[in-house]
C-alpha positions in Angstrom: -55.1 187.8 -20.7 -57.2 188.2 -17.5 -55.8 190.1 -14.5 -56.0 186.8 -12.5 -53.9 185.2 -15.2 -51.3 188.0 -15.0 -51.2 187.8 -11.2 -50.6 184.2 -11.5 -47.3 184.8 -13.2 -46.0 187.2 -10.7 -43.6 186.2 -7.9 -43.2 182.6 -9.1 -47.1 182.0 -9.3 -48.4 179.2 -11.6 -49.5 180.0 -15.1 -52.2 178.3 -17.1 -53.0 176.0 -14.3 -56.4 174.3 -14.0 -58.9 175.5 -11.5 -60.6 172.9 -9.4 -63.8 173.4 -7.4 -63.1 174.0 -3.6 -62.3 170.7 -1.9 -64.3 169.7 1.1 -62.7 171.2 4.1 -60.1 168.9 5.8 -58.6 169.4 9.2 -55.0 170.7 9.5 -52.2 171.8 11.7 -49.5 173.6 9.8 -45.8 172.7 10.8 -42.9 172.9 8.4 -44.9 172.4 5.3 -42.2 173.5 3.0 -39.9 170.8 4.5 -42.7 168.2 3.9 -43.1 169.1 0.4 -39.3 168.9 -0.2 -39.4 165.1 0.2 -41.4 165.0 -3.1 -38.3 166.1 -5.0 -36.2 163.1 -3.7 -39.1 160.7 -4.1 -39.8 161.9 -7.7 -36.2 161.0 -8.9 -36.4 157.6 -10.7 -40.0 157.1 -9.4 -42.0 158.8 -12.1 -44.4 155.8 -12.3 -45.9 156.6 -8.9 -46.8 160.2 -9.7 -50.3 159.3 -10.6 -50.9 157.6 -7.3 -49.3 160.5 -5.4 -51.5 162.9 -7.4 -54.5 161.1 -6.0 -53.6 161.9 -2.5 -53.7 165.7 -3.1 -56.9 167.9 -2.7 -56.6 171.6 -3.5 -58.6 174.7 -2.5 -59.0 177.5 -5.1 -58.1 180.6 -3.2 -57.8 182.8 -6.1 -61.2 182.2 -7.4 -62.8 182.7 -4.0 -61.0 186.0 -3.5 -61.1 187.4 -7.0 -59.2 190.7 -7.6 -59.9 192.6 -4.4 -56.4 191.8 -3.1 -53.1 193.4 -2.5 -51.0 193.9 -5.6 -48.9 190.9 -6.7 -45.4 192.4 -6.9 -42.9 190.5 -9.3 -39.7 190.8 -7.2 -38.7 187.1 -7.0 -39.7 186.7 -3.5 -42.5 184.3 -2.3 -45.1 184.5 0.4 -46.9 181.4 1.7 -49.6 181.3 4.5 -49.1 177.9 6.3 -52.2 177.2 8.5 -53.4 174.5 10.8 -56.8 173.8 12.4 -57.8 172.8 16.0 -60.7 170.7 14.8 -61.4 167.6 17.0 -63.4 165.7 14.3 -62.8 162.3 12.7 -59.4 160.8 13.4 -58.4 163.8 15.5 -60.9 163.2 18.3 -58.1 161.7 20.3 -56.8 165.3 21.0 -60.0 166.6 22.6 -63.8 167.1 22.2 -65.2 168.0 18.8 -67.0 171.3 19.6 -68.1 172.1 16.0 -66.4 174.4 13.4 -62.6 174.3 13.1 -60.4 177.3 13.9 -56.8 178.0 12.9 -54.6 176.5 15.5 -51.3 177.5 13.9 -50.6 180.3 11.4 -47.3 181.1 9.8 -46.4 183.6 7.0 -43.4 182.2 5.2 -41.5 184.8 3.2 -38.8 183.5 1.0 -36.5 186.3 -0.1 -35.4 186.9 -3.7 -32.9 184.1 -4.7 -34.5 181.6 -2.3 -31.5 181.4 -0.1 -33.0 182.9 2.9 -36.4 183.2 4.6 -38.5 184.7 7.4 -41.3 183.0 9.2 -43.9 185.2 11.1 -46.1 183.3 13.5 -49.5 185.0 14.1 -50.9 184.0 17.5 -54.4 182.5 17.2 -55.5 184.7 20.1 -54.6 188.0 18.3 -57.5 190.4 18.2 -57.8 191.7 14.6 -60.2 193.6 12.3 -61.6 190.6 10.5 -62.9 191.4 7.0 -66.3 190.3 5.6 -66.0 186.7 4.3 -68.0 184.1 2.2 -67.5 180.4 3.1 -67.5 177.5 0.6 -71.3 177.3 1.0 -71.9 180.8 0.1 -72.7 182.0 3.5 -71.7 185.5 4.0 -70.3 186.7 7.4 -69.8 190.4 8.0 -66.5 191.8 9.2 -65.8 192.3 12.8 -63.5 194.4 14.9 -61.6 192.8 17.8 -62.2 189.4 16.4 -59.8 186.5 17.3 -57.7 185.8 14.5 -58.4 182.1 14.4 -62.2 182.8 13.9 -61.4 183.7 10.4 -60.9 180.2 9.4 -64.0 179.2 11.3 -66.4 181.5 9.6 -64.9 181.5 6.1 -62.6 178.7 5.6 -59.1 179.0 4.0 -60.1 181.9 1.7 -61.2 184.0 4.7 -57.9 183.1 6.6 -55.9 184.3 3.5 -58.1 187.5 3.2 -57.5 188.3 6.9 -53.8 187.9 6.7 -53.6 190.1 3.5 -55.8 192.7 5.2 -53.4 192.7 8.2 -50.2 192.6 6.2 -50.9 194.3 2.9 -49.0 191.5 1.4 -50.6 189.1 -1.3 -50.1 185.5 -0.4 -48.7 183.6 -3.3 -49.7 180.1 -1.9 -51.6 178.5 1.0 -50.9 175.0 2.7 -52.5 173.1 5.5 -51.4 169.9 7.2 -53.6 167.7 9.4 -53.1 166.1 12.7 -52.9 162.4 11.7 -50.9 163.3 8.6 -48.4 165.2 10.6 -47.9 162.2 12.9 -47.5 159.8 9.9 -45.0 162.0 8.3 -42.7 162.2 11.4 -43.0 158.6 12.0 -42.1 157.8 8.4 -39.1 160.2 8.8 -37.8 158.3 11.7 -38.6 160.9 14.2 -37.1 164.3 15.0 -34.4 164.9 17.4 -34.8 167.8 19.8 -33.2 168.7 23.2 -35.2 170.1 26.0 -33.6 172.3 28.7 -36.4 171.5 31.3 -39.1 168.9 31.8 -42.2 169.4 29.8 -45.4 167.5 31.0 -48.9 168.2 29.7 -51.4 165.3 30.0 -53.8 167.2 27.6 -51.3 167.1 24.8 -50.0 163.5 25.7 -46.6 164.9 26.4 -44.1 163.9 29.2 -40.4 164.8 28.5 -37.4 164.9 30.9 -34.8 167.4 30.3 -32.3 166.1 27.7 -32.0 165.0 24.0 -35.1 163.0 22.6 -35.9 161.6 19.2 -39.7 162.4 19.1 -42.0 160.1 17.3 -45.2 161.5 15.6 -47.4 161.3 18.6 -44.7 163.2 20.7 -44.2 165.7 18.1 -47.7 166.5 17.9 -47.9 166.9 21.6 -44.9 169.3 21.6 -46.3 171.6 19.1 -49.8 171.7 20.6 -48.9 172.0 24.3 -49.7 175.2 26.0 -49.9 174.6 29.7 -46.6 172.7 29.8 -44.4 175.6 29.1 -44.0 179.3 29.9 -47.0 181.3 31.0 -49.3 178.8 29.5 -50.3 181.1 26.6 -50.3 180.4 22.8 -47.2 182.6 22.7 -45.2 180.0 24.5 -46.6 177.2 22.2 -45.4 179.3 19.2 -41.8 179.3 20.6 -41.8 175.5 20.8 -43.3 175.2 17.2 -40.5 177.5 15.8 -37.9 175.5 17.6 -39.4 172.3 16.3 -39.7 173.5 12.8 -35.9 174.2 12.6 -35.2 170.7 13.9 -37.6 169.2 11.3 -35.9 171.1 8.5 -32.4 169.9 9.6 -33.9 166.3 9.8 -35.2 166.4 6.3 -31.8 167.8 5.0 -30.4 164.5 6.0 -32.7 162.6 3.5 -30.5 162.3 0.5 -30.3 160.5 -2.8 -28.7 157.4 -1.0 -31.8 156.9 1.1 -33.8 153.7 0.5 -36.2 154.2 -2.3 -39.1 152.7 -0.4 -38.6 155.2 2.2 -38.5 158.0 -0.2 -41.7 156.8 -1.7 -43.3 156.4 1.9 -42.2 159.9 2.7 -43.7 161.4 -0.5 -47.0 159.3 0.1 -47.2 160.6 3.7 -46.5 164.2 2.7 -49.0 164.3 0.0 -51.7 162.7 2.1 -51.0 165.2 5.0 -51.2 168.5 3.1 -53.9 170.4 1.4 -52.3 173.2 -0.9 -54.0 175.9 -3.0 -55.0 175.0 -6.4 -51.7 176.2 -7.9 -49.9 173.4 -6.0 -52.5 170.6 -6.2 -50.3 168.1 -8.3 -47.1 166.3 -7.6 -45.4 168.1 -10.5 -46.5 171.5 -9.1 -45.5 170.6 -5.5 -42.1 169.4 -6.7 -41.4 172.5 -8.5 -42.3 174.5 -5.4 -40.1 172.4 -3.2 -37.2 172.5 -5.6 -37.3 176.4 -5.3 -36.8 175.9 -1.5 -33.9 173.4 -1.6 -31.4 176.2 -1.0 -32.9 177.0 2.4 -31.5 175.7 5.6 -32.6 176.1 9.2 -29.7 178.6 9.8 -31.0 180.8 7.0 -34.7 180.9 8.2 -35.4 183.5 10.8 -38.6 182.9 12.9 -40.4 185.6 14.7 -43.7 186.2 16.4 -46.0 189.0 15.3 -45.3 191.8 17.7 -48.1 191.7 20.2 -48.9 192.8 23.7 -51.5 191.4 26.2 -54.8 193.0 25.7 -55.6 195.4 28.5 -59.3 194.5 28.4 -58.7 190.8 28.5 -55.3 189.4 29.5 -56.2 186.0 27.8 -56.0 187.7 24.4 -53.2 189.7 22.6 -53.3 192.9 20.3 -50.7 193.8 17.7 -48.1 196.4 18.7 -49.1 198.4 15.6 -45.9 200.4 15.0 -43.7 197.3 15.3 -46.1 195.1 13.3 -46.0 197.7 10.6 -42.2 197.4 10.6 -42.6 193.7 10.1 -45.0 193.8 7.2 -43.2 196.7 5.5 -39.9 194.9 5.6 -41.3 191.8 4.0 -43.4 193.7 1.5 -40.0 195.4 0.5 -38.2 191.9 0.5 -35.9 193.2 3.4 -34.8 191.6 6.6 -37.2 192.2 9.5 -35.5 194.9 11.7 -34.4 193.7 15.1 -36.1 196.7 16.9 -39.6 195.2 15.8 -39.0 192.0 17.7 -37.8 193.5 20.9 -39.8 194.2 24.0 -43.0 192.2 23.0 -45.0 189.7 24.8 -43.3 186.3 24.3 -45.0 183.6 26.4 -41.8 183.0 28.4 -40.9 179.6 26.8 -37.8 180.7 24.8 -34.9 178.3 25.1 -37.1 175.3 26.4 -36.4 173.4 23.2 -33.1 173.6 21.1 
């Protein structure tokens, strides 16, 4: 048995799964992916004949093969760590959201830690403007990029694709990622529209022409276009930084999870199939989740989670004294966060107090 095979069995990883060549890079924005996968559990009930069709929607990326064995130890403690990543590419169908300026960067990054027993979870958002020590990476064409100090976090995806993003997060945290998932702009919109929208309440007006968003204070059922605008707006809330946008993303993610919880066995079978079709077209998982059967197993392991049992925090950061448009980790507090997750313990409250926030807390409920 190889070390890679042994590692695959730790912490709920797949065993004996086939390895596919890396898929062509697709463009993503990662929001509430575990919830999106959960619709497969519902759609799979009594609809086994559609599995082949849904399997054809899924393209995986082989993170394990790309990174090899030079990774943090895979601890078998019953917990689960997933990097949920998005991209700010403007190519293809995503051109409506801005100019295509070339390579994609990770627009959204969240580390989802599911505690032993899978009844509670923590989500750590990593601001894309965080300055980090990016390790050396090799992209899917074999091009090597040397490591760099004070590199923006989102450049990891740009220079080395998903594997480099995972490698950078593992270097920052000391935690091995069990899985990796992306969701694209147009797939995200379609999933929300198929769900019937997501209800949120705004405490103040949010207006941002760049993200196609214009909301008055009050309760709204956002369609796919509006939802995408909400999770992408920066200038419409707080101090206009990525930190404010993260607070909106976290609030939306909780609302999305609650909305999905309302999709039950009595739901119209066609809607369940449409949701499963939209979800599998929207996501690009790692190669251990690149089939409907594997995704359903993953989603079933998360059905015990509710929005009330998911704690969402932002990596402790402060504004960079050399460049106020960038942030840097507050090292002692960031270490508290990663040590807690590595030990499968709750994140201490002291780690999340007194950090830069973006001043958008409470805008969305």
